[in-house]
N, C-alpha and C positions, 0 to 999 in steps of 0.2 A: 393393668392400666387401660383405662377407657378414654379414647380420643373422640373429640367432637368438633365439628366445624359449624360456626354460626355466621350467617351472612345478613347484613343489614343494607339499607340503601346506600349509606356513605362510609361504612366500615365493615370489617369482618374480624372474627376471632377464632383462634385455634386453642382448644382447651384439652388438657390432660387431667384426669381425675384418678387418684389412687385411694383405695379404701381397703380395710382389712376385715370389716365387720365390727371393729371396735369403735371408739368414739371419734378419733381425729381423722378426718378426710383431708387430703392435700390436693390443691388445684394449682396447676401451672397454666397461665393464660398469656397469650400473645395477641395483641390487638393492632391491626393495621388499618390505615385509611385507604379508601378505594380510589379516590379521584386525585391523581398526581398533579392535575392542573389547578386544584383548589388552593386558596391562600392558606398560610400556616394557621391562622385563626380558625378557618373552616375545618381543616384537618384535625386540629387539636380538639375542637368541639365535637367532631364526629367520634374521635377515640374516647373522650371522656364520657360522652353520652352512651357509647357502646358499653363501656365499663359499668355505668350506672344501670343500664338495662340488665346486664348480667347479674349485678348485685340484687336487683329487684326481682327478676324472674327466675334465675337459676341458682345463684350463689348467695342468696339472701342471708343464710346462716353462717357464711364463711367470713373470716376476719382477714383483711390484708396484712401481710407480714412485711414484705418489701415490694416496692415498685420501682422500675427503672424506665425513664424516658430516654430514648435514643433520638437525638435532634440533629438536623442538618446544618443549623447555624446557631449554636448554643449561645453565643454572645448576644444575639438579638432575640432569641426565643426563650431562654431559660427563665427569665423573670415572668414572662407570660404564663409559663407552666405553673410556677409557684402561685400566681394569682388565681389561675383558673381551677387548679386541683387542690382542694383543702383536705384531702384524705390524710388521716392521722396515722401514719406508719413511717417506717424508714423509707425515705424517698431519694432515689439516686437520679441525678440529671447529668447527662454526659453528651458531649459533642461527638457522636459517632453516626454519621448520616445513614439512614436506611437506604439500601441500594436498589429498592424497587421503584425508586423515583419519588417517593413521598418525602415529606419533611419531618415526620415524627412517627415513631412506633412505641408501643408500651408493653413491657413485661410486668406481670403481677403474679406474685406467689401468695396464695391464700390457704388458710386452714380453718376447720370447724372445731368447735368445742375448746377454744383456747381463749385466754384473756390477754389483752395487750395494753401496754401503757408506756408513755414516754417517761424515762427516769430523769431526775434532776440533772444528771451529768450529760444528758443528750442521747444516751443509748435507748433503744426500744426493747422492752422486755416482753417476751411472748411466753406464756406459761400454761401448762396443762397438768402435769403431775408435779413431782418434786423438783424437776429440772427447770432452769430458766434459760431460754434461748435469747441471746442478746445480739441485736442487729444495729449496725451503724451504716450510714450512707452519706455520700457527698462530703466527707470530711476533707477539709483543705486548710491551708495556712499560707502565710507569706514568708518568703525567705530569699536569700541571695541567689540560690540555684536549686536544682532538683534534689541534690544531696541534702542540703539544709532543710528543705521543705519536707522531704521524706523522713528525716530524722525527727523533726518536730511532730509530724503526723503520728509516727509510731510511739513517741514518748507521751503524747497526749492520750493516745489510745490505751497505752499501758496504765496510765493514771486512771482512766475511766474503768478499766477492768479491775484495778486494785480496789476501787471504791465498791465494787460488787463482789469482793472476796475472791477474785479470779486473777489469773496471770496469763501472759501471752503464751507461754510454753504449755501450760496445762489445759487451757480452755479455748483459745482461739483455734478455729477449725478451717477457716476460709478467708482469704482476702482477695480484693480486686484493686489493682493499681492502674489508674488511667493517667497516661503520661503525655503531656503536651509536647509535640515534636519528638516522638519516641526515638528517632534515629540519633538525635543529639543529646537527649536528656535521660535515656534509659540507664546509661552507665552510672550516673549519679544516684539513681534510685537503687541500683544493685549494690553500690558501695555502701549506701546508708543502711539498707536492709541487712547486709552482711554484718555490719557493725552492731546493729540493734540485736540481731539474733545471737551473735557471739556473746554479748553482754547478758542476754536473757537465758543463756545455757542451751540454746538451740544449735546443734551441731550435726555432722554426718553420723555421729555415734548415738545421737538421741533421735531427733526428728526435726523437720522443718514444718511449714504450713502450706496446705494446698493454696494455689494462687494463680491468678491471671495478671500478667503485666502487659499492657497493650496500649496502643495509641488511643488517645481520647482527650477532649478538652473540657475544662470547667467553664462556668459562666464568665468568671473573671479571667481574662487572657494572661494575667500575671501568675496565675496558679499553674505550676508546672507538674504537680502530682496531686491527684485526688484519690481518695481511698474509700471503699466500702469494705465492711468486715462482718464476720459472723462468729460468735463464741457461744459456748454452752457452759453455764455455771452449774457446778455440781456433777459434771460428767466424770465417769470412772475411766481410768487409763485402759482397762480391758475392753471398753466399748469401741475404742478407736483403733483402726488398722490402716496402715499406709500402703499405697499401691506403687509398684515399681515396674512390672512387666519387663524384666531384664533381657528377654529375648528380642525386644523391640526398641527399648529405650535405655539410656544410661542415667546415672544419677546426675542431677543438675549441678551438683557441686563440682563435677569434673570439668565444667566449663565456666566455673567462677560465680555461679548464682546459687541462691538458697531458697528453693521451694520444693514441695512434694508434687509428684505427678498426679496424685489423687489420694483420696481417703474414703473409707466407709465407716459408718457409725452404726452400731447395733443397738436397737431398743427391744422391748419385749415382743412387739408385733411387726417391726419393720427394720429394714436395712436401708439407710440413706447413703448414697454415693455421690461424691463431689469430684468431678474430673476437672483438673486444672486446664488452662489453655494448652492445647496440644497441637503440634504441627507435624510436618513430614520430616521426621528425624529418625536416625537409627541408633543402635545401642553403643555407637562410638561418638555420638553427639554431632554427626555430620548431617547436612541437609540431603534429603533423598529426592531425586528427580528435579534438579534445578531447572527453573524456567518452564516447567510443564504443569499447568494448573490442574489438569485432569488427573495425572498420576500423583501429584501432591495431595489432592483431595482423597484419592483412594488409599494412599499410604497413611494419611491422617486418620481415616476411618479404621484402618487396620490397627493403628496404635491405640486408639480409643477403645476398640473392641478388646484388645489384649488387656488393657487396664480394667475394663468392666468384667472380663472373665476372671480376673484375679479376685474380684469381689463376688464371684459366682452369679454374675448378672450378664445381660446382653443389651443390645440396642432396643429390644422389646420392652425393657424396664426403664428406658430413658423417658423423662417427662418434659424436658425442655432443652433446647439447644440454641446457643448463640454462636454465630459464625462471623469471623473477622477476615476481611479481604484487604489487601494492599492496593490492588488495581481495580478501579471501577469497571474496566472493560472485561474483567473476568466474571462479572455478576451473572450474566445470562447462562453461561456454561455451568457455573456452580449451582445456580438455582434449579436448573434442569436435573442435575445429578441428585440433589437433595430431594426434589419433588418426586422423582422416580423411586427413590429408596425409602423415603420417610413421608409419605402423604399424610397430611392433616396433623402431624406431630408439631406442637408449638415450636416455632423456629423464627429467628430473625437473622438476616444477613446484612452486616453493616460495613462501612468503610472505616477501617482501623488497622493501620500498619502494625505488623508483628515486630517483635524486638530485634529480629535479625533480618536484614533486607532480603536475603535469599528465600525466606519463607513467604510464599504468596498467600497462604491461607492458614488459619488456625481456628479451632473450635473448642468450646467448653460445654459441659452438660451436667445435668443433675439426673440421677436415677433413683428409684425406690422400689424395693421388693418386699413381699410379705415373708416374714419368718416367725418362728415361735421360740422364744428363749426367756423363760420365766426368771432366769438369774439376772437379767438386765433390767434397768429402770424403765418405767413407762415413759413414752415419748412426751 
């Protein structure tokens, strides 16, 4: 993994590049505005211009796969983003304020030597070999409550996958569920997801799906649940492995929810790891170090490290991290901890309450490692 830091007058970028010597390079980019006193329009322009400079000067042969804007006031800013950024890829826009004091931050995932197109059903197809990587972002709908909205979201997504010859159980690898007022609405999301998964044949005896369920708002304040998702059409069952780290974590089903702690997917030349939202929890499902942000951060790292180790990876293989805090006052402590341990690694810290109030911090990450396995499909 090669990390790079680029500074401009009004923005800066953290970049991770993974390459195996084969065709497809992967880039994870996090772009931040520099001036916290600037208007939203000025900060957004700085970030978009920074991305354009990267595309022109450094990443000109790379194709954007998914981009996510983290906004401080999504109701007033979301439409501005849609007007200003016309990039043709899966585009996630979520109300999760960056905690460095800016109004907007941007995560972009890019690859080289792939083709990308928007399918008629709204999914984005990314293709290199025989597999088709299907991305969805900012999916939302109207409904009476979070349960009804989540049911509709998953049913719509299942229909999209079916049109591509895929299913939720066999092909979906990762979801992100952004919940408006998570303390009150997460229970409805959990109930709906449990219902959908049971109907789709996803159980503790089969598998669930790696996921982050976190506080976050859509542009429309009436949207209580918004979803991003990633599936791979044509993937083989033997490529996908689920991560448990039982010495540190319990099965999520033990406290009534249905998602996997993480997964790794093997291709001919690389292993991709997706770690779900992970907090300071033990293998009995209990919160570790209540009300102590430093110790919760350290235990969270320990849990993530245990999951990565199960995939024969470590933090050195991590290419991007997203960190969620419940309390803005914890930002400077957490920022210092992350800066000391992970300098220049693409990272953003945002305000986004975790699904259980006692969890002060949660993180997710993506890792990638070089392997050689000719029995697996090309990425």
